[in-house]
Structures are given as structure tokens and as C-alpha cells.
N, C-alpha and C positions, 0 to 999 in steps of 0.2 A: 669088221675089225673089232677086236675084243680089247679091252685094257685090263691091266692088273697094275694096281698101285701099292707100293710097299713103303709105308712112312710111319714115323714116330718122332715125337719131339725130344726124345732122350737119346743119347748116344749110347754105342755099346751094347745094344740089344739084339743084334743079329740081322739088321735091315740088308746089308750087302751079302750075307752069306745066304740069306733067303732069296734075295733078288737074283743072284748069280746061279743059285741051284734051279730056280724056275727057268731062267734064260737057258741054262744048259739042256734042261729037260725038254723044252720046246724045240730048241735046234736039233736036238737027238731025234725027235719026231718029224723032222723035215719042215717045221714052220719058219716063215720069214718072222724075225723079230727086230723090233726097235726098242732101244733103251735109253733112258736119260737118267745120268747120275748127277743129282743136284746137291750132294752132300758138300757143304762149304768147308767143313772142318777137315775132312778125311774123305776125299773123293777116289776111292780105289777100286771101283766096280771093274775097270778095264784091267786092272791087274788080277783080280779074282777070275775073270773069265778068260784071261790070256790074250786080250787084245793090244797090239802095239800099234800105234798110229795116232794121229791127232786129228782134231777138227781142223778143216781148212777152208778157204774162202774160195767162191766161184763167181762168175758172173751169169745171171740168166736175164734175158729181156733188158738188159741195161742196168739191173739191180745186183747189187752184192749179196750173196747168199752164204749161209753156213753149210758145209758139207761135211756129214759125220764120217767118224772112222767107221770102214766096212771091212768085215771078214766073212766071206761066204754068205750066209743069209742073215747075218746080224749087222745092223747099223747102229752105233753107239755115240751119243752125246755124252761127255763128261766134263765136269768142271776142273779136272785135272789137266 
């Protein structure tokens, strides 16, 4: 498993644009992709890549767990 992290302390520099481009490129090549949008001010990665859905909760072995929004080979956690 490889990780790509896109981050910056400044807003408006294109983090979401770069992230969504990388995600779309990897999905286009058939990769399974997991993404986490931790932007507190403007969490709109889901909108950029066209994912509609929300994080939900489920129970596994008696524990409550978060389940990401999933579309095909993409799993997305977003602050939105």
C-alpha cells in the first residue's frame, strides 16, 4: 500500500484540486483508492470527485465503527 499526502497550512492553494486529480487518475487506472478529507474550513473533496453519500456507522464485533462513503473502487471519509 502506498500513501500520497497533499497538505498545506495555507488555504486556497489547490490542495483539493490536486487531490481530486490524483484520485481520478488512479481510479482511471483501476486502482482501489481510499481518501480522507480533513479540511475543517472547506471540506469539498467529495464534491470535486462526484461522490454523493456520507459516512455511516456500523457495528463490528460489538464495536461501533465508521464506514466511509463508497463508490466503485473509492472509499472516502470527509469532514463534510
